[in-house]
C-alpha positions as CSV (number, residue, x, y, z in Angstrom):
1,T,43.3,-7.1,92.0
2,V,44.2,-7.3,88.3
3,E,44.6,-11.0,87.3
4,S,46.0,-12.5,84.2
5,R,43.8,-15.2,82.7
6,A,42.6,-16.6,79.4
7,L,39.3,-15.1,78.5
8,A,36.6,-17.1,76.7
9,P,34.5,-14.4,75.1
10,A,31.0,-14.9,73.8
11,L,28.5,-13.1,71.7
12,F,24.8,-12.7,72.7
13,G,22.2,-12.0,70.1
14,I,18.5,-12.0,69.5
15,G,16.9,-13.8,66.5
16,T,13.8,-15.3,65.1
17,V,13.1,-18.8,63.9
18,E,12.9,-19.0,60.1
19,A,12.7,-21.7,57.5
20,R,15.5,-21.9,55.0
21,Y,13.3,-23.5,52.4
22,T,9.7,-22.3,51.9
23,Y,7.5,-23.5,49.1
24,R,4.5,-21.5,48.0
25,I,2.2,-23.7,46.0
26,G,-0.4,-22.3,43.7
27,P,-1.9,-22.6,40.1
28,T,-0.1,-21.4,37.0
29,V,-3.3,-19.9,35.6
30,A,-6.1,-17.9,37.2
31,G,-8.9,-20.1,38.5
32,R,-11.1,-21.1,41.4
33,V,-10.0,-23.4,44.2
34,E,-12.1,-26.6,44.0
35,R,-10.8,-28.5,47.1
36,L,-8.0,-28.6,49.6
37,D,-7.1,-31.9,51.2
38,V,-4.6,-30.6,53.9
39,D,-4.7,-28.2,56.8
40,V,-2.2,-26.2,58.7
41,G,0.2,-28.4,60.7
42,D,-0.2,-31.5,58.5
43,R,2.9,-33.3,57.4
44,V,2.9,-34.2,53.7
45,G,5.2,-36.2,51.5
46,A,6.9,-35.4,48.2
47,G,4.5,-35.7,45.3
48,Q,1.4,-35.8,47.6
49,V,-1.7,-34.0,46.1
50,L,-2.7,-31.2,48.4
51,G,-5.7,-30.0,46.5
52,A,-7.1,-29.1,43.1
53,M,-8.3,-26.2,41.1
54,D,-11.6,-26.2,39.3
55,P,-10.9,-27.1,35.7
56,V,-14.0,-25.2,34.5
57,D,-14.1,-26.1,30.7
58,L,-10.7,-27.6,30.4
59,D,-12.0,-31.2,30.0
60,E,-14.3,-30.2,27.2
61,R,-11.4,-28.3,25.5
62,V,-9.2,-31.3,25.8
63,R,-11.8,-33.5,24.1
64,A,-12.3,-30.9,21.4
65,L,-8.5,-30.8,20.7
66,E,-8.5,-34.6,20.7
67,S,-11.1,-34.5,17.9
68,A,-9.1,-31.8,16.0
69,F,-5.9,-33.9,16.4
70,K,-7.7,-37.0,15.0
71,S,-9.1,-34.9,12.1
72,A,-5.7,-33.6,11.3
73,G,-4.3,-37.1,11.3
74,A,-7.0,-38.2,8.8
75,T,-6.2,-35.2,6.6
76,L,-2.5,-36.1,6.8
77,R,-3.2,-39.7,5.7
78,E,-5.3,-38.5,2.8
79,A,-2.5,-36.0,1.8
80,E,0.1,-38.8,1.9
81,A,-2.1,-41.0,-0.3
82,R,-2.5,-38.2,-2.8
83,Q,1.2,-37.4,-2.8
84,S,2.1,-41.1,-3.3
85,Y,-0.4,-41.3,-6.3
86,A,0.9,-38.0,-7.8
87,Q,4.5,-39.3,-7.5
88,T,3.6,-42.6,-9.2
89,Q,1.9,-40.8,-12.0
90,A,4.8,-38.4,-12.5
91,R,7.3,-41.3,-12.8
92,R,5.0,-43.2,-15.3
93,Y,4.6,-40.1,-17.5
94,E,8.3,-39.5,-17.4
95,K,8.8,-43.0,-18.9
96,L,6.1,-42.5,-21.5
97,L,7.8,-39.3,-22.6
98,L,11.0,-41.2,-23.2
99,L,9.0,-43.5,-25.5
100,R,7.4,-40.5,-27.3
101,S,4.0,-41.8,-26.3
102,I,2.8,-38.5,-24.7
103,S,3.4,-34.8,-25.1
104,E,5.7,-32.6,-23.0
105,E,2.7,-30.7,-21.8
106,A,1.2,-33.8,-20.2
107,V,4.4,-34.5,-18.3
108,T,4.6,-30.9,-17.1
109,M,1.0,-31.1,-15.8
110,K,1.8,-34.3,-13.8
111,R,4.9,-32.6,-12.3
112,Q,2.8,-29.7,-11.2
113,E,0.3,-32.0,-9.6
114,L,3.2,-33.7,-7.7
115,Q,4.4,-30.3,-6.4
116,I,0.8,-29.4,-5.3
117,A,0.6,-32.8,-3.5
118,D,3.9,-32.2,-1.8
119,A,2.8,-28.8,-0.6
120,V,-0.6,-30.2,0.7
121,L,1.3,-33.0,2.5
122,S,3.7,-30.5,4.2
123,A,0.7,-28.3,5.3
124,A,-1.1,-31.4,6.7
125,R,2.0,-32.4,8.7
126,E,2.3,-28.9,10.2
127,E,-1.4,-29.0,11.1
128,V,-0.9,-32.3,12.9
129,D,2.1,-30.9,14.8
130,R,0.1,-27.8,15.7
131,A,-2.9,-29.9,16.9
132,R,-0.6,-32.2,18.9
133,A,1.2,-29.2,20.6
134,E,-2.1,-27.6,21.5
135,R,-3.4,-30.9,22.9
136,E,-0.3,-31.5,25.0
137,A,-0.2,-28.0,26.3
138,L,-3.9,-28.2,27.4
139,I,-3.3,-31.6,29.0
140,A,-0.3,-30.1,30.9
141,Q,-2.5,-27.2,31.9
142,R,-5.1,-29.7,33.1
143,S,-2.5,-31.6,35.2
144,D,-1.4,-28.2,36.7
145,M,-4.9,-28.0,38.2
146,R,-3.6,-30.4,40.9
147,L,-1.7,-28.8,43.8
148,V,1.3,-31.2,44.4
149,A,3.9,-31.0,47.2
150,P,7.4,-30.7,45.6
151,V,9.1,-32.0,48.8
152,G,8.1,-33.5,52.1
153,G,7.3,-30.9,54.8
154,V,4.8,-29.3,57.0
155,V,1.9,-27.1,55.9
156,V,2.2,-23.7,57.6
157,L,-0.4,-21.6,55.8
158,R,-3.6,-22.0,53.8
159,D,-3.9,-18.7,52.0
160,A,-7.2,-19.5,50.1
161,E,-10.2,-21.7,50.8
162,P,-12.4,-23.8,48.4
163,G,-14.5,-21.5,46.2
164,S,-11.9,-18.7,46.3
165,T,-10.7,-17.3,43.0
166,V,-6.9,-16.9,42.7
167,V,-4.6,-15.4,40.1
168,A,-1.7,-17.1,38.4
169,G,1.2,-17.5,40.7
170,Q,-0.7,-16.8,43.9
171,A,0.1,-19.2,46.8
172,V,-2.8,-21.3,48.0
173,V,-0.7,-23.5,50.4
174,E,2.6,-22.7,52.0
175,L,5.0,-25.5,52.9
176,I,8.3,-25.6,54.8
177,D,11.0,-28.2,55.2
178,P,11.2,-28.7,59.0
179,A,14.8,-29.9,58.7
180,S,15.8,-26.5,57.3
181,L,14.8,-24.4,60.4
182,W,17.4,-21.9,61.5
183,I,17.7,-18.7,63.5
184,N,18.2,-15.4,61.9
185,V,20.4,-13.7,64.6
186,R,21.5,-10.1,65.1
187,F,24.8,-9.3,66.9
188,D,26.2,-5.9,67.9
189,Q,29.0,-5.1,65.5
190,L,31.1,-3.7,68.4
191,G,31.7,-7.3,69.7
192,A,31.4,-9.3,66.5
193,A,35.1,-9.7,65.9
194,G,35.9,-13.4,65.7
195,L,32.4,-14.4,64.7
196,A,32.8,-17.2,62.1
197,A,30.9,-20.1,60.6
198,G,31.1,-23.4,62.5
199,L,31.4,-21.9,66.0
200,P,29.2,-23.6,68.7
201,A,26.1,-21.8,69.9
202,R,23.5,-22.1,72.6
203,I,19.9,-21.4,71.6
204,V,17.1,-20.6,74.1
205,L,13.7,-20.4,72.5
206,R,11.2,-17.9,74.1
207,S,8.7,-20.6,74.6
208,R,11.2,-22.9,76.3
209,D,12.8,-20.5,78.8
210,G,15.8,-22.1,80.5
211,E,16.2,-25.0,78.1
212,A,19.4,-24.4,76.0
213,L,19.5,-26.2,72.7
214,T,22.8,-26.8,70.9
215,G,23.5,-25.3,67.5
216,R,26.3,-23.8,65.4
217,V,26.9,-20.7,63.3
218,F,26.0,-21.7,59.7
219,R,27.1,-18.5,58.0
220,I,27.8,-14.8,58.4
221,E,25.6,-12.7,56.1
222,P,27.7,-10.6,53.8
223,K,25.4,-7.6,54.2
224,A,25.0,-6.1,57.7
225,D,22.2,-3.8,59.0
226,A,23.7,-0.2,58.6
227,V,20.8,1.3,60.6
228,T,21.0,-0.8,63.7
229,E,24.7,-1.4,63.3
230,E,24.3,-5.1,63.7
231,T,25.9,-8.1,62.0
232,L,23.5,-10.7,60.7
233,A,24.2,-14.5,61.0
234,K,22.3,-17.7,60.5
235,V,22.5,-20.3,63.3
236,V,21.3,-23.9,62.8
237,F,20.1,-26.5,65.3
238,E,22.3,-29.5,65.8
239,T,19.1,-31.5,66.3
240,V,15.8,-30.1,65.2
241,P,13.7,-29.7,68.4
242,R,10.4,-31.5,68.9
243,P,7.8,-30.2,68.8
244,L,8.8,-27.8,66.1
245,P,9.0,-24.2,67.2
246,P,6.7,-21.9,65.3
247,V,8.3,-19.8,62.5
248,G,8.8,-16.3,63.8
249,E,9.4,-17.2,67.4
250,L,12.1,-15.2,69.2
251,A,15.2,-16.9,70.4
252,E,18.3,-15.9,72.4
253,V,21.5,-17.1,70.9
254,T,24.9,-17.2,72.7
255,V,28.0,-18.0,70.5
256,D,31.2,-19.1,72.1
257,L,34.2,-17.4,70.5
258,P,37.7,-18.9,70.4
259,E,39.6,-18.6,73.7
260,L,42.0,-15.7,73.9
261,P,45.6,-15.9,75.3
262,A,46.1,-15.0,78.9
263,A,46.1,-11.2,79.6
264,P,45.3,-8.8,82.4
265,V,41.5,-8.7,83.1
266,I,39.3,-6.5,85.3
267,P,35.5,-6.5,85.9
268,N,33.6,-4.2,83.6
269,A,32.3,-2.4,86.7
270,A,35.8,-1.0,87.4
271,I,35.9,0.9,84.2
272,R,35.1,4.7,84.5
273,R,35.1,7.6,82.2
274,E,37.0,10.8,83.0
275,G,37.2,13.6,80.5
276,G,35.9,11.4,77.8
277,Q,38.6,8.8,78.4
278,A,38.0,5.2,79.5
279,G,40.1,4.1,82.4
280,A,40.2,2.8,86.0
281,W,41.2,4.2,89.4
282,R,44.4,2.4,90.5
283,I,45.5,2.3,94.1
284,G,49.2,2.5,94.8
285,N,51.1,3.5,97.9
286,G,47.8,4.6,99.5
287,E,47.1,7.0,96.7
288,L,44.5,7.1,93.9
289,R,45.4,7.6,90.3
290,F,43.2,7.5,87.2
291,V,44.8,5.3,84.6
292,P,43.6,5.5,80.9
293,L,43.0,2.0,79.5
294,V,42.8,0.3,76.1
295,P,40.1,-2.3,76.7
296,G,39.9,-5.5,74.7
297,A,37.5,-8.4,74.4
298,T,34.8,-9.1,77.0
299,D,33.0,-12.2,78.2
300,L,29.4,-12.6,79.3
301,D,30.6,-12.7,83.0
302,G,31.5,-9.0,82.8
303,L,35.3,-9.4,82.6
304,V,37.3,-7.1,80.2
305,Q,40.7,-7.7,78.9
306,V,43.1,-4.7,79.3
307,R,45.5,-4.2,76.4
308,E,47.3,-1.2,77.8
309,G,47.3,0.7,81.1
310,L,47.3,-2.0,83.8
311,A,49.5,-5.0,84.7
312,E,48.9,-8.2,86.7
313,G,48.9,-7.5,90.4
314,D,47.7,-3.9,90.2
315,R,44.7,-3.0,92.4
316,V,41.8,-0.9,91.1
317,V,38.6,0.4,92.6
318,L,35.6,-1.8,91.7
319,Y,33.0,0.3,93.5
320,S,32.6,3.6,95.2
321,E,29.5,5.3,96.7
322,K,30.8,8.7,95.6
323,A,32.6,10.1,92.6
324,L,36.4,9.7,93.0
325,T,39.2,12.2,92.6
326,A,42.9,12.0,93.1
327,R,42.4,13.3,96.6
328,S,39.7,10.9,97.6
329,R,40.4,8.8,100.7
330,V,39.8,5.1,100.1
331,R,39.0,2.4,102.6
332,V,39.2,-1.1,101.1
333,V,36.6,-3.7,102.3
334,E,36.1,-7.3,101.4
335,R,32.3,-6.9,100.9
336,I,29.7,-4.2,100.9
337,G,27.4,-4.3,103.9
338,G,24.0,-5.7,103.2
339,A,25.0,-7.1,99.8
340,P,25.9,-10.6,98.8
341,R,29.6,-11.4,98.6
């Protein structure tokens, strides 16, 4: 019998556990791994040193640049002293020229000496700046030899071992933020209407069969999978499970959609296809009649809303051993023999 009831539809999807934030930590220059202080599964804090690269000759190069910087500083001080002396001499000769005690040529010579001293001083300052920049760059490169955790998290991968040579940018250690675990879920587009961020979800991890964890839809991805005709969504845990599920584990996700207004509903098993048209066999006045239907939303219990074709109180055929026609004789039973009610 067709009943009118409010349907609480739900979506079922399969997804995998992923980390929203993954940090791949490695050197900024090519080198050899000297040591690693952490292993897979270790929890680390922000700023913790995870390992170090072999500096090779960086320490010697830093000392060489320190010496070059000190030498440039000494040259600068000498140039400053020469410039100060040339400036004093130029002023003194300017005064003597006013008293007609020296010739114009002598004053011109002192002016040229001052210009030369100014140029030497400018070059000395640039040399000091260059030596300082090279020294600071090498010191920064030396500090980059340490592999430091940018945030607190869990080590999920050691991609190189001590003694291995890695290139610039290659990850040596991979770190994830355990609080950022979520499920990358795929839903069939046919039933994804009404899916929205914030809806409650039930998560069953493959390794914890039967244990439903609470979650919610974090966002709907703006790009769907055109090949599999699936809508992609991210579902987060309300509380991160302990122990942490491994990244890549499969999970079954059920999302409860908003409840729909009351409408006629029938079991999905009652829907048949005749001549390419979906419908149901309605019983009235002892006769069978195939009624085309416009089905609506469904729930996970197998109930389907009927938008057009049936009304509350109509009786439809739920099961028949044989294919039905308008001339078929029907005997209504409360249950099928040998089957549970």
